[in-house]
Structures are given as structure tokens and as C-alpha cells.
C-alpha positions in Angstrom: 168.5 84.7 100.8 167.7 88.3 101.9 167.3 89.2 105.5 163.6 89.9 105.0 162.9 86.5 103.4 163.7 84.6 106.6 162.2 84.7 110.1 163.5 87.6 112.3 163.4 87.0 116.1 162.7 89.7 118.6 162.0 89.8 122.3 159.1 92.2 121.8 157.1 93.3 118.7 154.9 96.4 118.9 152.2 96.7 116.2 151.4 100.3 115.5 153.5 103.4 115.9 150.9 105.9 117.0 150.9 107.5 120.5 150.5 104.1 122.2 153.1 102.3 120.2 155.6 105.1 120.2 155.3 105.6 123.9 155.7 101.9 124.5 158.8 101.9 122.4 160.2 104.9 124.3 159.6 103.1 127.5 161.5 100.0 126.2 164.3 102.1 124.6 166.9 101.4 127.3 165.6 98.1 128.5 168.3 96.0 126.7 165.6 94.0 125.0 165.4 93.5 121.3 162.3 95.4 120.1 160.6 95.7 116.7 158.1 98.5 116.0 155.8 97.9 113.0 153.8 100.6 111.3 151.6 100.2 108.3 152.2 103.7 107.0 155.3 105.9 106.8 155.9 109.1 108.8 154.8 111.8 108.8 151.3 110.5 108.3 147.8 111.8 109.2 145.4 110.3 111.6 141.8 111.4 111.9 141.2 112.6 115.4 140.0 115.4 117.6 143.7 116.3 118.3 143.3 117.1 122.0 146.3 116.4 124.3 145.6 116.0 128.0 147.5 118.0 130.5 149.2 114.9 131.8 150.9 114.1 128.4 154.2 115.7 129.4 154.0 114.0 132.8 153.8 110.6 131.0 156.9 111.6 128.9 158.7 112.8 132.0 158.1 109.5 133.8 159.9 107.7 131.0 162.8 110.2 130.5 162.8 113.9 131.5 164.5 114.6 128.2 161.3 113.6 126.4 159.2 116.0 128.5 161.7 118.8 127.7 161.5 118.0 124.0 157.7 118.4 124.3 158.1 121.9 125.8 160.0 122.8 122.6 157.4 121.2 120.4 155.8 124.4 118.9 153.3 122.7 116.6 150.6 122.9 119.2 148.1 125.3 120.7 148.2 125.6 124.5 144.8 125.7 126.1 143.9 126.3 129.7 140.1 126.4 129.7 137.0 125.0 128.1 133.8 126.8 127.1 130.5 124.8 127.3 127.7 126.2 125.2 124.2 125.1 126.2 121.4 124.5 123.7 119.9 127.9 124.8 123.3 129.5 123.8 124.3 130.4 127.3 127.9 129.4 128.0 130.2 128.8 130.9 134.0 129.0 130.8 135.9 126.6 133.1 139.6 127.0 133.8 141.8 124.0 133.8 144.1 123.3 136.8 146.8 122.6 134.3 147.5 123.5 130.7 146.5 121.1 127.9 147.3 121.3 124.2 145.8 120.8 120.7 148.0 119.5 118.0 147.3 117.7 114.7 148.1 114.0 114.7 150.2 114.7 111.6 152.6 116.8 113.7 152.3 115.2 117.2 152.6 111.5 116.1 155.6 112.5 114.0 157.1 114.2 117.1 156.8 111.0 119.1 158.1 108.9 116.2 161.1 111.2 115.8 162.1 110.4 119.5 161.8 106.7 118.9 164.1 106.9 115.8 166.9 108.1 118.1 166.8 104.7 120.0 169.4 102.2 118.7 167.7 99.2 120.2 164.3 99.8 118.5 164.1 98.4 115.0 161.5 100.2 113.0 159.6 98.7 110.0 157.5 101.3 108.2 155.0 100.5 105.4 154.5 97.1 107.0 151.0 95.7 107.3 150.5 92.7 109.6 148.4 90.0 107.8 148.3 87.2 110.3 149.2 86.3 113.9 149.8 82.8 115.1 150.3 82.1 118.8 152.6 79.2 119.7 153.4 77.7 123.1 156.5 79.8 123.7 156.3 82.6 121.1 154.0 84.4 118.6 154.6 84.4 114.8 153.7 87.6 112.9 153.3 87.5 109.1 153.6 90.8 107.4 153.7 90.0 103.7 155.5 87.2 101.8 158.9 88.6 102.6 158.6 89.3 106.3 157.9 87.0 109.2 158.8 87.8 112.8 158.9 85.6 115.9 158.5 87.2 119.3 158.2 86.3 122.9 155.8 89.1 123.6 153.4 91.0 121.3 152.0 94.5 122.1 149.0 95.6 120.0 148.8 99.3 119.4 147.2 99.1 116.0 143.9 100.7 116.6 140.2 100.0 117.0 140.0 97.4 114.3 143.6 96.2 114.7 144.7 92.7 113.7 146.2 91.9 117.2 142.8 92.2 118.9 141.0 90.4 116.1 143.3 87.5 116.1 143.9 87.1 119.9 140.7 88.2 121.6 136.9 87.7 121.2 136.2 91.4 121.5 133.7 92.6 118.9 132.1 96.0 118.3 129.3 96.9 120.7 127.3 99.8 119.3 126.4 100.9 122.8 130.1 101.5 123.5 131.3 102.7 120.1 131.0 106.1 118.5 131.4 107.5 115.0 132.8 110.9 114.5 133.8 113.3 111.7 136.1 116.3 111.8 137.4 118.9 109.4 140.1 121.5 109.6 138.8 125.1 109.1 140.7 128.4 108.9 139.5 131.9 109.7 136.8 130.8 112.3 135.9 134.0 114.1 135.8 134.8 117.8 137.6 131.8 119.1 138.3 132.6 122.8 141.9 132.8 123.7 143.5 129.5 125.0 140.1 127.8 125.0 138.5 124.9 123.3 134.7 124.8 122.9 132.0 122.2 123.4 128.6 123.1 121.9 125.7 121.1 123.2 123.4 122.1 120.3 119.9 120.7 119.7 121.0 119.8 116.2 123.6 117.4 117.4 122.4 116.1 120.8 123.0 113.6 122.3 126.5 114.3 121.1 128.2 117.7 120.8 130.0 119.9 118.3 133.6 120.8 119.2 135.9 123.6 118.1 139.5 123.0 119.0 141.9 125.8 118.1 145.2 125.1 116.3 148.2 127.2 115.4 148.0 129.2 112.2 144.4 130.5 112.7 143.0 127.0 112.2 140.6 124.9 114.1 139.6 121.2 114.3 135.8 121.2 114.1 133.7 118.0 114.4 130.8 116.1 115.9 130.2 112.5 116.9 127.4 110.1 117.7 127.1 106.8 119.6 126.8 104.1 117.0 123.6 102.6 118.5 121.8 105.9 118.0 123.4 106.6 114.6 122.2 103.3 113.2 118.7 104.2 114.4 118.6 107.9 113.3 120.5 107.4 110.0 122.1 110.8 110.4 124.8 111.8 107.9 127.4 113.3 110.2 129.3 115.1 107.5 126.1 116.8 106.3 125.0 117.6 109.8 128.4 119.2 110.7 128.3 121.4 107.6 124.6 122.3 108.1 125.0 123.1 111.8 127.9 125.6 111.3 126.0 127.3 108.5 122.6 127.5 110.3 123.0 127.4 114.1 122.5 130.9 115.4 125.6 130.8 117.7 127.9 129.6 114.8 126.7 130.8 111.4 128.3 134.3 111.7 131.5 132.8 113.1 131.8 130.4 110.1 130.7 132.9 107.4 134.2 133.5 106.1 135.7 130.3 107.3 137.3 127.9 104.8 137.4 124.1 104.9 140.9 122.8 104.4 140.8 119.4 102.8 137.9 117.0 103.4 135.6 116.2 106.3 136.8 112.8 107.4 135.3 110.2 109.6 136.6 107.7 112.2 135.5 105.2 114.8 135.9 105.5 118.6 135.9 102.4 120.8 134.7 103.9 124.0 136.1 103.1 127.4 132.6 102.6 128.9 133.0 98.8 129.1 135.9 96.6 130.1 137.4 94.5 127.3 140.1 91.9 127.0 143.3 93.9 127.3 145.8 91.1 127.7 146.4 87.4 127.6 149.3 84.9 127.2 152.2 86.8 125.6 150.2 89.8 124.5 148.8 93.2 125.6 146.6 95.8 123.9 147.0 99.5 124.2 145.1 102.7 123.3 142.2 102.3 120.9 142.9 98.6 120.6 142.0 98.3 124.3 138.9 100.5 124.0 140.2 103.4 126.1 138.4 106.5 124.5 136.7 108.7 127.0 132.9 108.2 126.5 132.1 111.9 127.0 135.0 114.0 125.8 136.2 111.6 123.0 139.8 112.0 124.3 142.1 109.1 123.6 145.7 110.3 123.0 146.6 110.6 126.7 145.0 107.2 127.5 147.0 105.6 124.6 150.2 107.0 126.0 149.6 105.9 129.5 148.7 102.4 128.4 151.7 102.3 126.1 154.0 103.3 128.9 152.4 100.8 131.3 152.7 98.0 128.7 156.3 98.7 128.3 156.9 98.5 132.0 154.9 95.3 132.3 156.9 93.8 129.4 160.1 94.4 131.3 158.6 92.7 134.3 157.7 89.7 132.1 161.3 89.3 131.0 162.6 89.8 134.5 160.3 87.1 136.0 160.3 85.0 132.8 156.5 85.0 133.1 154.3 85.7 130.1 151.1 84.1 131.4 147.7 85.6 131.2 147.4 85.8 135.0 150.7 87.7 135.2 149.6 90.2 132.5 146.5 91.1 134.6 148.8 93.5 136.5 148.8 95.6 133.3 145.0 95.6 133.0 144.6 96.6 136.6 147.0 99.6 136.3 145.2 101.0 133.3 141.7 100.5 134.7 142.8 102.0 138.1 143.8 105.1 136.2 140.8 105.5 133.9 137.8 103.3 134.7 136.0 105.4 137.3 136.3 108.6 135.2 135.2 106.8 132.0 132.2 105.2 133.6 131.1 108.5 135.2 131.4 110.2 131.9 129.4 107.4 130.3 126.6 108.0 132.8 126.9 111.7 132.2 126.5 111.3 128.5 123.4 109.1 129.0 121.9 111.6 131.4 122.3 114.5 129.0 121.1 112.3 126.1 118.7 114.0 123.8 117.4 116.3 126.6 118.4 120.0 125.9 116.8 121.1 129.1 119.3 119.1 131.2 122.2 120.9 129.7 120.4 124.2 129.9 119.6 123.7 133.5 123.1 122.5 134.5 124.8 125.5 132.8 122.2 128.1 134.1 122.7 126.8 137.7 126.5 126.6 137.4 126.6 130.2 136.3 124.8 131.2 139.5 126.5 128.8 141.9 130.2 128.3 142.3 129.7 124.9 144.0 127.8 123.6 141.0 130.4 125.1 138.7 133.1 123.1 140.6 130.9 119.9 140.4 130.6 120.4 136.7 134.3 120.9 136.4 134.9 117.6 138.2 132.5 115.8 136.0 133.9 117.0 132.6 137.6 117.4 133.5 
């Protein structure tokens, strides 16, 4: 009988090796616990995303091990950004400086960077090309079936497997709510003209409101360009996001000259965003959810990588507490929920309200940016709202 034809036992199983799962594994790397990390693909692999890395990403890595933050400083497959340009429907714009530097990196490169750090950890057993088919909770463990030849038994399961992940589907009653879910598309373009230095752009164009078009610069004269739409509105308007993106960059007065000689690299691809504008079940007896599986996408900016990493780190810390106290109850897990929501909920809810206020009202964005250009106090207020 081969090793993979029998049940393998672990203290902790992490489903998904994206930013949430990889950060969770890094947190548990020196815990002395027996940990399995399951990933349905093999690295390096792509992930459709906006590719923005929050300024606090290196701080998360530093809080686990300073060596990880130092490795991030040497990671050169990213564009450092220190400001954002908001372009109003009337084409006036305002540039807002960040208090700290953020980054833009393709998920192909960044996820592989995190995964390469995990691969150095001797106590983390990695299973690539492994798709979880079923999860069965028992009284003192959880059974994970990942094909006819692989079954795992664990005392604690951490779901980092995305918006439609099997962990959430099997262990919670959370379903898609179109008021708190967004669809988005993005494409990679090269040779986009007049990208401001160290700046990413948010275009509040009439063609795409109540969403926005983004231009996020990348190394090698490339840019991540995309738009999104709240699913509730998308189901009503029946807008084709791919066609809208291409038409907008070809016809919008503020963009058509900039994209005249630009070239689309590959396809325009779509993805779903479970927004952090509602609280969902993030944990229960012997399990926790992180990142997109826990609906932690910023409702206004669409950012989710930083949230995934924070939740992954916090889940790893909570897991160690569970084993220290020998307590895997739903009530004990609530410490994890509280820590994540204390970090993000106020901002996410404010951004949700901001998105609703702007809505399909170009005059709101025009007025806000016009006034901010004339009043430094209003500029600071706008900075606090968006950043």
C-alpha cells in the first residue's frame, strides 16, 4: 500500500496556497505542529487580480519573521507606488500621496515569492496539484478527501481556498449575496502612455460608474488595467465588462490617446470579489476561513491581498493557541474573528457607504475632486476615506 492510499494525519491542514494560505503556513513554520498545505495548482501559477499590495504587507511579513520582510525588500518583480491619482468624470484629477509606499506585482510573481518562502520550512508538507473534493467534520477531527488516493485527517482545518472554496461551502451556510459581491475583469497592457511616476490611477468615468477603471503600473512598461461592477447592478444592466473595458480605453477622451499604441498581452480575464461589506461566518468548531473565503475584499478599492495575509497570519496564531489550550470550539475561535474584524470592518463599511454615495452620480465625484483641489482639509478627508 502506497503512502497516498492511506489516511495521513496532521495537526493542521491549510487549503489553498495563495497569500492567505502561504502566510498562514509561514506563521506556523516554527510552531512544532505537523502542518499540510494543499494547493489545487502548481507553482508558479497565475491568479486573476488587481495585483495591488498594501503598504502594510512587509509589516505582516516582519511580524512573522524579520527575514521574510527582508526577502520582500529584495523582491524586484514589483513596482513601488507612493501615490494615487483620482480622475473625475469631468477629467479633472487629484494626486494623493501615500504615508507609506505600496507595491504592484502580478500574482504570478508575488504568490510564487511567498510560496518559495514556505518551501524552505521543513515542518510544512506541501501537496500541489491537489483538489479537495469533500470535507467531513467528526467530533474530534475533520476528514479531507482529495481524490481516490489521498485522504487526510486533521484536528484543525484552515480554509484559504477562495471565494467559492470547498471549506466554506461544506462548513458554513454562507451564500453569494449580490449586494456584497462584485465581478471584475482585468488585462495586462504594454506601452500605455503617460503613466505618472510611482502612481496608480483610479478613473471614475461616466462609462463605468458606479464602478471605476484602474490603471496599475507594473515593471517592464506594463500595466494592469481593469474595471468591476457590483453583481446586483451587473445582473440588472447586463453590461459586458470585457467589451466595456475595451470600448472605454478606445473611446474615453482621457484615455484613447494613451492607449492608441498599447498592446493587450494575453486575454482579458474575469474574476469574482466577495466584498467585506457584510460579516460572514469566518470560523466554527475546528475550522477558520481566511482571505477571499472569509469575504475580506475592500468594497471600494477592491484590495484583498493584504487582508488575506493579515487573516492568514492571525489564523496561524489562533491555531497555535488552540493547541496550547487544547480548545477547538466555535466559541474559542471567535477570538480570530474579532481580531480580523477589529482590523478591517470599520474601513470596509465606510468604503461600502462611500461606494453607495458615489453610485451612478458623476456630479458627486466631480464636486468632491473639485472641492478637494481647492481645499487642503477636504483633500485630507478624501485621503482618509480612500486610503
